[in-house]
C-alpha positions as CSV (number, residue, x, y, z in Angstrom):
1,M,43.2,159.8,-173.5
2,G,41.9,158.6,-176.9
3,E,43.2,159.8,-180.2
4,S,40.0,161.8,-180.8
5,S,40.5,163.5,-177.5
6,R,44.1,164.4,-178.3
7,Q,43.0,165.8,-181.6
8,L,40.4,167.9,-180.0
9,E,42.9,169.2,-177.4
10,R,45.4,170.1,-180.1
11,G,42.6,171.8,-182.1
12,V,41.5,173.9,-179.1
13,L,45.0,175.0,-178.3
14,A,45.8,175.7,-181.9
15,A,42.7,177.8,-182.4
16,V,43.5,179.8,-179.2
17,L,47.1,180.3,-180.3
18,A,46.0,181.3,-183.8
19,L,43.7,184.0,-182.4
20,A,46.5,185.3,-180.1
21,L,49.0,185.4,-182.9
22,G,46.5,187.1,-185.2
23,A,45.9,189.8,-182.7
24,A,49.6,190.3,-182.2
25,T,50.2,190.6,-185.9
26,A,47.4,193.2,-186.1
27,R,49.3,195.2,-183.4
28,G,52.5,195.2,-185.4
29,G,54.0,191.8,-185.9
30,Q,54.8,190.7,-182.3
31,F,55.6,187.0,-181.9
32,A,54.3,186.6,-178.4
33,S,51.2,188.1,-176.8
34,L,49.6,188.2,-173.4
35,E,46.2,189.3,-172.4
36,G,46.1,192.2,-169.9
37,A,47.0,191.3,-166.3
38,E,43.6,192.7,-165.2
39,T,41.9,189.9,-167.2
40,K,41.3,186.4,-165.7
41,A,43.2,184.7,-168.5
42,G,46.0,187.2,-168.5
43,Y,46.5,186.9,-164.8
44,L,46.5,183.1,-164.9
45,A,48.9,183.0,-167.9
46,R,51.4,185.2,-165.8
47,L,51.2,182.7,-163.0
48,L,52.0,179.8,-165.3
49,I,54.9,181.7,-166.7
50,N,56.2,182.8,-163.3
51,E,56.2,179.3,-161.9
52,T,58.1,177.7,-164.8
53,P,61.6,178.2,-166.2
54,F,62.5,179.6,-169.6
55,P,65.7,178.9,-171.6
56,G,68.8,179.9,-169.6
57,E,67.1,179.9,-166.2
58,R,67.6,177.4,-163.4
59,G,65.5,174.3,-163.8
60,Y,65.1,174.6,-167.6
61,V,65.4,171.3,-169.5
62,S,63.4,171.7,-172.7
63,E,60.3,173.4,-174.1
64,E,58.4,170.2,-173.6
65,D,59.4,170.0,-170.0
66,T,58.4,173.6,-169.3
67,E,55.1,173.1,-171.1
68,S,54.4,170.0,-169.0
69,A,55.2,171.9,-165.9
70,M,52.7,174.7,-166.9
71,R,50.0,172.1,-167.5
72,E,50.6,170.4,-164.2
73,V,50.6,173.7,-162.2
74,L,47.2,174.4,-163.8
75,F,46.0,170.9,-163.0
76,V,47.0,171.4,-159.3
77,L,45.0,174.6,-159.1
78,H,42.0,173.1,-160.9
79,S,42.1,170.0,-158.7
80,R,42.0,172.1,-155.5
81,I,38.6,173.2,-156.8
82,K,37.1,170.3,-158.7
83,A,38.8,167.2,-157.3
84,V,39.1,167.6,-153.5
85,P,39.6,164.0,-152.4
86,A,37.5,162.2,-149.9
87,G,38.7,162.7,-146.3
88,Y,39.9,166.3,-147.0
89,R,38.4,169.7,-146.9
90,Q,39.2,172.3,-149.6
91,E,40.6,174.6,-147.0
92,E,43.2,172.0,-146.0
93,I,44.7,171.9,-149.5
94,A,43.9,175.3,-150.8
95,A,43.8,177.6,-147.7
96,V,40.4,178.9,-148.9
97,R,36.9,177.8,-149.8
98,T,36.1,178.8,-153.3
99,G,35.0,177.8,-156.8
100,D,37.2,180.4,-158.5
101,I,40.7,179.5,-159.6
102,L,41.9,183.0,-159.1
103,D,40.9,182.8,-155.5
104,I,43.2,179.8,-155.2
105,I,46.1,181.7,-156.7
106,T,45.7,184.8,-154.5
107,A,45.0,182.9,-151.3
108,K,47.4,183.7,-148.5
109,H,50.8,182.0,-148.7
110,Q,49.8,179.9,-151.8
111,C,51.4,181.4,-154.9
112,E,54.3,183.6,-154.1
113,G,54.1,187.0,-155.8
114,F,50.4,186.8,-156.5
115,S,47.9,188.2,-153.9
116,L,45.1,190.7,-153.2
117,D,45.9,194.2,-152.2
118,A,44.2,196.1,-149.4
119,S,41.2,196.9,-151.6
120,G,40.8,193.2,-152.7
121,K,42.2,193.8,-156.2
122,R,44.4,191.1,-157.8
123,T,48.0,192.2,-157.8
124,M,51.5,190.8,-158.6
125,A,54.9,191.5,-156.9
126,P,57.1,193.9,-158.9
127,R,59.7,191.2,-159.6
128,V,57.0,189.1,-161.3
129,G,56.2,192.0,-163.7
130,E,59.8,192.7,-164.3
131,R,60.6,189.1,-165.2
132,I,57.7,188.8,-167.5
133,A,58.6,192.1,-169.2
134,Y,62.1,190.7,-169.7
135,L,60.8,187.5,-171.2
136,M,58.4,189.3,-173.5
137,K,61.3,191.5,-174.7
138,I,63.3,188.5,-175.7
139,A,60.3,186.7,-177.2
140,N,59.5,189.6,-179.5
141,G,63.1,190.7,-180.2
142,G,64.2,188.4,-183.0
143,K,63.4,188.0,-186.6
144,A,61.2,185.0,-186.1
145,P,59.3,183.4,-183.2
146,G,61.6,181.2,-181.1
147,R,61.4,179.3,-177.8
148,F,60.5,182.2,-175.7
149,A,57.7,183.3,-177.9
150,R,56.3,179.7,-178.1
151,L,56.4,179.3,-174.3
152,V,54.7,182.6,-173.7
153,N,52.0,181.9,-176.2
154,Y,51.5,178.4,-174.9
155,A,50.9,179.7,-171.4
156,Q,48.4,182.2,-172.7
157,S,46.7,179.5,-174.8
158,L,46.3,177.2,-171.7
159,A,44.9,180.1,-169.6
160,T,42.5,181.3,-172.3
161,A,41.3,177.7,-173.0
162,Y,40.8,177.1,-169.3
163,F,38.2,179.7,-168.9
164,A,36.5,178.6,-172.1
165,T,36.4,174.8,-171.8
166,G,38.6,173.8,-168.8
167,P,42.2,172.4,-168.5
168,Q,43.8,171.1,-171.6
169,G,46.0,168.1,-172.0
170,R,46.5,165.0,-169.9
171,D,47.1,165.2,-166.2
172,L,50.2,163.0,-165.6
173,F,49.2,162.4,-162.0
174,A,45.5,161.7,-162.3
175,D,45.8,158.0,-161.9
176,L,48.5,157.8,-159.2
177,A,47.6,155.1,-156.7
178,L,50.8,154.3,-154.9
179,V,54.0,156.3,-154.2
180,G,56.8,154.6,-152.4
181,G,54.4,152.0,-151.0
182,V,52.1,154.7,-149.7
183,P,48.5,154.6,-151.1
184,V,47.7,158.1,-152.5
185,T,44.6,159.9,-153.8
186,G,45.9,160.5,-157.3
187,R,46.4,164.0,-158.9
188,A,48.9,166.5,-157.5
189,Y,47.7,169.1,-155.0
190,S,50.9,171.1,-154.4
191,W,54.2,172.0,-156.1
192,M,57.4,173.6,-154.7
193,T,60.9,174.3,-155.8
194,G,62.4,171.0,-156.8
195,Q,64.9,170.6,-153.9
196,D,64.6,168.0,-151.2
197,V,64.6,170.7,-148.4
198,Y,61.2,171.9,-149.6
199,H,58.0,170.0,-148.6
200,P,54.5,171.2,-147.8
201,G,54.3,168.9,-144.8
202,G,51.2,167.1,-143.4
203,N,49.6,164.5,-145.7
204,F,51.4,165.6,-148.9
205,V,53.5,162.9,-150.6
206,R,56.5,163.7,-152.8
207,I,56.1,162.4,-156.3
208,P,59.4,160.9,-157.4
209,E,61.1,161.4,-160.8
210,S,60.2,157.9,-161.7
211,Q,56.6,159.0,-161.7
212,H,57.3,162.4,-163.5
213,G,57.2,164.3,-160.2
214,L,60.0,166.8,-161.2
215,L,59.0,169.1,-164.0
216,G,60.3,172.6,-164.9
217,G,62.4,172.7,-161.8
218,N,59.3,172.0,-159.6
219,R,58.5,169.1,-157.4
220,F,54.9,168.0,-157.4
221,F,53.1,166.4,-154.4
222,T,50.0,164.3,-154.1
223,L,48.1,163.3,-150.9
224,R,47.9,160.3,-148.7
225,K,44.7,158.3,-149.5
226,D,44.1,157.9,-145.8
227,P,44.9,161.2,-143.9
228,K,46.8,161.0,-140.8
């Protein structure tokens, strides 16, 4: 990514964050703000928060690490729509055929805690709402914005920007060509809890730490270039 692209990316995220913080201030000085869960950007932001660790939680390393994990989770979802590799069908890597990122999130057995109810309405498991409410309480509980507030706002800025201009930042896995001697497609197409016992199976290839495959307590997986 060139310097001009980085500056544009930072500018987009800064503008989105400024709008969010301005709206929060207008509502009474909150440090962190999320769009409603019924909105596309609010629902996506909650998914990014739910899938990544905050300070004091298992897998937390740093703000930068959690932010990187948020970006890569978003890139996985985006790639399942816009970058289905040759030799694969979307249904094989996303369990659904769609052009809508929210359909990817709510597809059966894809993002735990996020699904459609009997009427087809997007919903979240109670535990997801409870954790987010807890994080929001901490984020807005001090005298000044801290790590919790910054991470909440970062997730919302990524989600809001996604529906305006697409994913922000650099995809760490976009140019992967070889993992452990195995030719791969590049990009990540799945993530799971970062423990060796978890693997999506099939043609998915575990991305090692040496190639940034462990972020925010999550292990990311790419695909074999030549499907078995």
